[in-house]
C-alpha positions in Angstrom: 84.0 77.4 87.0 86.3 75.9 89.5 85.0 75.5 93.0 86.5 78.6 94.3 84.6 80.9 91.6 87.8 81.2 89.4 87.9 80.8 85.6 84.0 81.3 85.3 83.2 81.1 81.7 79.9 80.5 79.7 79.7 77.5 77.4 78.2 77.8 74.2 78.7 75.0 72.0 81.0 72.0 72.3 81.0 69.4 69.6 83.2 66.4 69.9 83.4 62.7 69.2 83.7 62.1 73.1 81.0 64.4 74.3 77.3 64.9 73.9 75.3 67.4 75.8 71.6 66.8 76.6 69.5 69.4 78.1 65.7 70.2 78.5 64.1 73.1 77.3 61.0 74.2 78.8 59.9 76.7 76.5 60.4 75.1 73.0 59.6 72.0 74.7 61.6 69.6 73.6 65.0 67.2 74.3 67.2 66.4 71.6 64.9 65.2 68.9 62.2 63.8 70.9 58.7 66.2 71.2 57.6 66.2 74.7 55.1 68.3 76.9 57.2 70.2 79.4 60.8 68.5 80.1 61.7 69.3 83.4 64.5 66.8 85.0 67.0 64.8 82.8 69.3 61.7 83.7 71.6 59.8 81.6 72.8 56.0 81.8 76.1 56.3 80.1 76.8 52.7 80.4 73.2 51.9 79.1 73.3 54.5 76.8 70.1 55.5 77.8 68.1 59.0 78.0 65.4 59.5 81.1 63.2 62.5 81.6 60.5 63.7 84.0 58.1 65.3 81.5 55.6 67.7 84.0 53.0 68.6 80.9 52.0 65.0 80.4 52.7 63.8 83.9 55.2 61.1 82.8 58.4 59.7 83.3 59.8 58.6 80.0 63.2 57.1 78.4 64.8 56.8 75.4 68.2 55.8 73.8 71.0 58.4 73.3 69.8 59.3 69.9 66.2 59.8 71.1 64.8 56.7 69.2 63.0 54.0 70.9 61.0 56.4 73.2 58.8 54.6 75.9 56.7 55.7 79.0 58.6 54.4 82.3 55.7 55.7 84.7 52.4 56.9 84.2 50.3 55.9 86.6 49.9 57.8 90.1 52.2 60.6 89.2 51.1 64.1 88.9 53.6 66.7 88.5 57.2 65.1 87.9 60.4 67.5 88.3 63.6 66.4 89.5 65.2 63.3 87.9 68.3 61.0 88.6 69.7 57.7 87.5 71.5 55.6 90.1 73.9 53.0 88.6 75.1 51.6 92.1 74.2 49.5 94.1 71.1 49.1 91.8 69.9 51.0 88.7 67.2 52.8 89.7 65.5 56.1 88.7 64.8 58.6 91.1 62.4 61.4 90.7 60.5 64.4 92.5 56.7 64.8 92.3 55.6 68.5 93.5 51.9 67.9 92.4 48.9 66.6 94.2 50.8 64.5 96.5 54.2 65.9 96.8 56.6 63.1 97.0 60.0 61.3 96.0 59.9 58.1 94.5 62.0 55.3 92.9 61.4 52.3 90.6 63.7 50.0 88.3 64.5 51.3 84.5 61.3 49.4 83.6 59.1 51.4 85.9 58.5 48.6 88.4 59.3 48.1 92.1 58.3 51.6 92.8 59.1 52.9 96.2 58.0 56.0 98.0 61.3 57.6 99.2 59.6 60.8 101.1 56.1 62.0 101.2 55.6 64.3 104.5 56.6 67.7 104.8 57.3 68.3 101.4 56.2 71.6 99.1 58.3 72.6 96.2 61.3 69.7 96.1 62.6 70.5 92.9 66.4 69.2 92.9 67.7 65.8 93.6 71.2 64.1 94.0 73.3 61.3 95.1 76.3 60.8 97.5 77.9 58.1 96.3 80.3 58.0 98.9 77.8 57.5 101.6 74.8 56.3 99.6 72.9 59.2 100.6 70.2 61.0 98.5 70.0 64.8 98.9 67.3 67.1 98.0 66.1 70.6 98.0 62.8 72.4 98.8 62.7 75.9 97.2 59.5 76.8 98.8 60.8 75.8 102.5 64.3 76.9 101.7 65.5 73.5 103.3 68.0 70.6 102.1 67.0 67.1 103.3 68.7 63.5 102.6 67.7 59.9 103.2 69.3 56.5 102.8 68.5 55.6 99.0 65.5 53.5 100.4 64.3 56.3 102.4 65.0 55.5 106.0 66.9 57.8 108.3 65.4 61.1 106.6 66.6 64.0 108.1 67.1 67.7 107.2 70.5 69.2 107.1 71.2 71.6 109.8 71.4 75.1 108.2 70.8 79.2 107.9 69.9 81.3 105.1 69.9 79.0 102.1 67.7 81.2 100.3 65.4 79.3 97.8 67.7 76.3 96.8 66.4 75.2 93.3 69.0 72.3 92.2 71.5 70.3 94.5 74.5 68.7 93.8 77.1 66.4 96.3 80.7 66.0 95.8 83.1 64.8 98.5 82.5 66.6 101.5 80.6 69.2 100.6 76.7 69.6 98.9 76.4 72.3 96.3 72.9 74.2 95.4 71.9 77.1 93.1 69.6 79.6 94.6 66.5 80.4 91.8 66.3 84.2 93.2 70.0 85.0 93.1 73.1 84.6 90.7 75.0 82.4 93.1 76.1 78.8 94.1 76.6 78.1 97.6 78.2 75.3 99.1 78.4 73.6 102.5 79.5 71.0 104.7 77.0 68.0 103.8 76.7 66.2 107.1 76.7 69.7 109.3 75.3 72.3 107.1 78.3 74.8 108.5 81.4 76.1 106.7 78.7 77.8 104.2 80.4 79.5 101.3 78.7 81.6 98.4 80.3 81.4 94.9 79.0 84.4 92.6 77.6 83.0 89.1 76.8 86.3 87.6 73.6 84.9 86.2 70.2 83.1 88.1 70.5 79.6 87.7 67.9 76.6 87.8 70.3 73.7 87.7 73.8 73.0 89.0 76.2 69.9 88.4 79.5 68.7 89.5 82.3 67.3 87.3 85.4 66.2 88.9 88.9 64.8 87.8 90.1 63.4 90.6 93.5 62.1 89.1 94.5 66.1 88.8 92.4 67.2 92.2 90.6 69.3 89.9 86.6 70.5 90.7 84.6 72.4 88.3 80.7 73.4 88.9 78.5 73.6 85.8 75.8 76.0 85.9 73.0 76.0 83.7 70.0 78.3 83.1 66.7 77.0 81.7 65.0 79.5 79.5 
């Protein structure tokens, strides 16, 4: 649907030579062809033709090519219940993930799993969603239990909480231009607000309860669309 809630529709099947859709199915426990334990977060490196995901069942961060071949374990030590997943192409290729397990934290590493860096580790409970704002080089994440949205630099510095009221239980988050968007796992809606101040909050009905939200923009056409997904 568009950012104002118009043209809402359900995507059922999309097959074309230029588009591939990947998703993590919690119940059937698979991503494309690769059998996994309990897949949660999913990220795609379109330039490197790689697929990365978190497996909360096996306590792993894994990767493969876009066909599901050459599967490899990226992270297996010091990780408990990884959930959200993010790939950043610029300024350096890095993986970011949230861990809601024994030691709740947000980490990053190289695509090979080296150079691990703790982005945030304090005052975290159920931080499921994570996103990047490429315009400001900021990370955003949401905590469904604490009903907050937080942000920091890509290295974890200058961490701060976005001032806001009544955000419900934000489960997934996305950033586009001047707004941060998030889904509420208890309500069939998407909310957007100013990414710096938390003001000008606007709620968009989505008609179904959602556990994922993503942003697709066609800048040349000045068209913004929001993609929502319900994980069955």
